[in-house]
N, C-alpha and C positions, 0 to 999 in steps of 0.2 A: 466349434461354437463353445465359448466359455460358459461355465456355470455361474459366473459372476460378471456383472457389468456395472460400471459407475459412470453416470452421465452428469456432468457439471454444466450448469446453466447460469449465465450472467456475464457481465462485462461492461465495457464502456470506459473504465479507468483501470489503472494498475491496482488500485485499492480493492477492486472486486476480483480481478484475475489472479493476483499473486497468492492470496490465501487458498483459493481453490487449487492452484497449481501445487502449493506446498502439500496439501492433503493428497493430491493425486500422486505426487512423488513418493510419499510414504506408502500409499496403497500399492504402488508398483513394486516397492521393496518387499512388503509383507505378503503380497499375493501376485506374483509375477504372471500368473495365468489369466488374471482378470482383464477384461476389456475396459478401456477408459476413453471417454469421448467428451469433448467440450462443445457446447453451443455458446458462442460468444457474439458480441455485437459486431457490426461491420465497420466500426471505427478502426483506423490504422493501428492504434496502440495495442489492441487485442491480438491482431495477427502478428505484430512485431514481437510480442512477448511469447506467444504460443508456438511460433514457427520453429524456434530452436529447442523446444521442450521435448520433442519426440512423441507428443500426444496428438492424435487426430482431432481436428476441430472443424466446425461448420459455422461460418459467420451468418448471422441473421440480421435483417434490418430492425433496428431498435427505434421505436417511436414512443416518446413520452406522452402521457395522458394530456389531452386538451379538449375543451368544449367548443373550440373554433370549428365550424362545420367542415371546412376542407381538411384540417388536421385530424379531426375525429374520424373522417372517412378514411384517411391514409392510415390511421392507427388500426382501424378495424380490418382493413385489407392486410396489413402486415401481420396482425394477430392471427388471422386465418391461415396465411401462408406459413407462419412460424409453427402454428399448431400442427399443420400437416407434415412439416419437416420433422418435428419431434415424434409424431406418431409413427412415421416411417422408420425412424431409428429404433424406437421401442420394439418394433416388430422383428428386429434382427437378433434380439436377445430373449432368452427364456426367463432370466432372473436379473432384472435391472433395478438399480436404485438411482434416484435423481437427487442431486445436491444443488440447491439454489445458492448462488454466491453473490447476489445483489445486482441491481440494475434491471431495466425493463425487459431485457431478453429473458430473464428468469420467469417472468409471469406466464407467457404462453407455454413454455416447456413444463413448468410445474403444474399448470392447470391441465395440460394434456395428460400428464402422469396421473393426476387425480382421477380424471375421466376413464383412464385405462386401468385403474385399480392398482397403480404402482405407487408405493410410498415415497415420499420425499422429505428430506431434511434441509435446513437452512444454515448457512454460515453467515453470521452478522458480526462484524468486528468493530463497527463504529459504536460509540457509546449511545447514540440516538439512532435508531433504525430508519432507513429510508422508506419511501412509500411502498416500493415493491415488496420488501420484506414484511412490512406491517400487514399488507393485504394477504400475503401468502402464509403468514404464520397461523392463520385460522385453521388451516387444514394440514399443517406440517406435523410430521411424526415427532420431530425434535428440532430445537433451535440451539445451535452452538454460538455462544457469545464470548467476547473478550473480557468484558467488565461485569462485575456483579451488579452495578447500577442499572444495567440494561434489562435486567429481569422485569422491572416495573412496566416495560413496554410490551411484554409478552406474558401477561398474567395467566392466560388460558392455555399456554403451551408448556411442553416439557423442555425446560431450559437447562443447558449445561454450560457453566462458566469455565470454558477450557483454555481461554487465552486466544491470542491471534496466531494462527498457523503460519510459520515462516518456512521458506524454501530450505532444502537440504544444505545449501551452502552455509547457512547460518549455524549449523551444527559444528562446522569445522572451518572457520574463516582462516584465510591465509594473508595477513596484512603485508608480509614481505613480498608476496607475489605482485600485488598492485603497485607497490613502491618501485619494483623493478620494471614492471610493464610500462608504467607512465614515466619512468626516468626521473623519479623524485629523489630529493636529497635525503638520505637516511638519517642524517644528523640534524635535520630541521623538523620541527613540529608541523602538523598539518591542520589547516583550517579548511573545512569542507563546507561548501555552499550548495544546497540542493533544493530544487523545486519539485521533487518527486518525478514521476515518469514523464510528465508533460512540461516541466519547467514552471517557473512562477515569475512573471514580469516584475512585479513590485518588490519581491525579494532581491531579484537581480539589480534593480535600480538602487535599492537601499545600500547594498554592499559596494556597488560601483561608486556611489557617492562618498564612500569612505576610503577611496584608493589612496589619497594623500596621507591620511592618518595611518593606514596599514604599512606604508613605506617605512615608517619608523621601526617596524618589527621585522624588517627584511632579513636581518642577521640570523634570527632564530626561527622564523616561521616561513611557510609557503602555503599557497592557496590552490585548492582544487575546486573548480566551479562547474557544476552540472547545470548547464544553461537551458536545456530543452532544445529540440531540433529547430523550432521556429525562431528561437531567440539566439541561436549560436553565433551568427555573424555579428549581431549588435553587441553581444556581451564580449566577444573577442576583441572587437574594436574599442569597447569601453575600457579594457585593461591595457591598451597600448600606452607605453611610456611608464608603466608601473615599475618601481624599483624592486618590489617584492616579487618573488618567483611565482608564476601563475600557470596552471594547466587548465584550459577551458575545454570542456567536453560537451557534446550535445546530449549524450545518453551513455549510461554505463550499467550493464546488467549485473555485474558481480559486486553487488552492494555490500555483501557481508565482508568481503576483503577491504573495501574502501572505508566503510564505517569503522571497522576494527582498527584500521591504520590511523584514523583521524583522532585528533586531540580535542577538537571542538567541531560541532556541526551546527549550522544555521539552516533552518528549513521549515516547511509547513508541518502541521501536526495532524495529518491524516492518521487513521487508526493503524494502518500498517507501518507508517513511518515511526510513530512513537514506540511501537513494539520493537522495530529494528534498532532504534537508538538504544533502548534499554538492554536488549539482548547482546548488542555489541559493546556495551559499556562505555558509550561516548557521551560526555557532557553536551547538552543541547541548549540552543537558544531557539525556542519555538516561536514562529510567526504565524499564528493561525489564520486561515482564510477567513476574511471578515464578513462575507456576504451570505453565508448560510443562515436561514431564518432561525434554526435551532442552535446555532453557534456550537456545533458538536466538536469542531476542532479545538476550541478553547477548553472544552471539557476533557477531550483526549489529552491535551497537553497538561491539564491540571493534575492528571494522575502521576505524571513525572515530577511536577513541581511539589506535590504532596510528600514525596519521598526524598526530595532534595537532589534530584537528578537533572533538573532543567530550570530555566527561567523563561518567562513569556515576554515578548515584545509585541505590542499591538501593531498591526498593519494599518497605521494611521493614514488618513486620506492625504494629508499634507506630507510631501516627500521629505522636506527638511526636518519636520518633527519626527518622522519615522527614522530617519538616519541618526538623529541626535539620541533617540532612545536606544537604538541598536548599538551605537558606539558606547553609550554609558555602560551597558551590560557586557559588551564584547571586550572593551578595554580592560575591564576587571579580570575577566577570564584569561586573556592573553598574558597577563602579568603574574597571576596567582597560581602557581603550580599546586600548592596544597589544596586550594579550593577545587581545582579540576580533579585532583585525585580523589577527594571526598565525594564529588558528584559521580565520578566513575564507579566508586564502590557502591554508592546508593542505587545505581542502575539495577543491580541484582534484585532489589526489593520489588521492582515492577516487572521483571522479566519472567516469562513463562515459556522457556525454550522447548518444552515437550508438547505443546499444543497440537501440532500436526499429528504426532504419533498417537496422542490420546483420541483425537477425532477419528483417525483412520481405524484404530482398533475397534471403536464403537460401531463404525459403519460395517466393518467386516463381521462383527458379532450379529448384526441385523441381517446380513446377507443370507 
């Protein structure tokens, strides 16, 4: 039985899982004897990410808060079951710490930790915290955030602006490896399209609508398109007949290699994504998800725009308008080597590559 144990709680999206995984990897380096366990949601993406990590994990049913009688009853039942599972895991260790990483799974685990007298910290990488982290911050020992702006949401907490923890692969990316693995042309530049871990239908639609225009750049450019598992076949079919060379992938885990190889990336601007763009030094066209009430993806992207590392294209409701705006920005970057190089250099102004190490060191100090 180890003297140290770190229990991560949260999930539902890669944006929750990946920062926790990055810190767990660093903890494993710094304290190989420590036990590390994840409580994640029962969504497939969580298991997909964690299965290859080498860390033990327990999926829990995650129910969002609702006042609808049936859903509220389901929520209460799942909370009770999740609290019991967490309490049982706590009993295996003498000296445990809990780290909430966002999402509704974090609530019962952190709440159970509080009742058991176990301290917990939170990792909050979005500029505007979600409901779970807002609630849990009241009793958290410490809240690690990516952006200084986020302090205003946690005024009663001990807040550390450490940056967004990224996985170990981002410390030593190997762009040549992904070029060889995917059979890309080493003499052509790479336009990367990504909708993050789940794909983004409207980003896919926008770039497919520009297929004809992109054919004019076939001599010097190639496309790698991360479509998402659900959208893979439709996107692959959409590129049929293109003159420009295209690789369509449903998912790719070695994002450090791929982003470091890319010359332009078009994608959403979740908190993890913007940190990855900056750390890998790739000029980005951010298309923020438009339906969050707090518009936090716009604010995330704004941090890259402020230092001259990105441009924003609104995900407009009208597909034609969306495509035209995207092409306006993309055509400039495809042609202007000097501008791309300037944006690449500016990425370092937003990058915090040591975030995972800093958080892990503080957690070990607390242990």
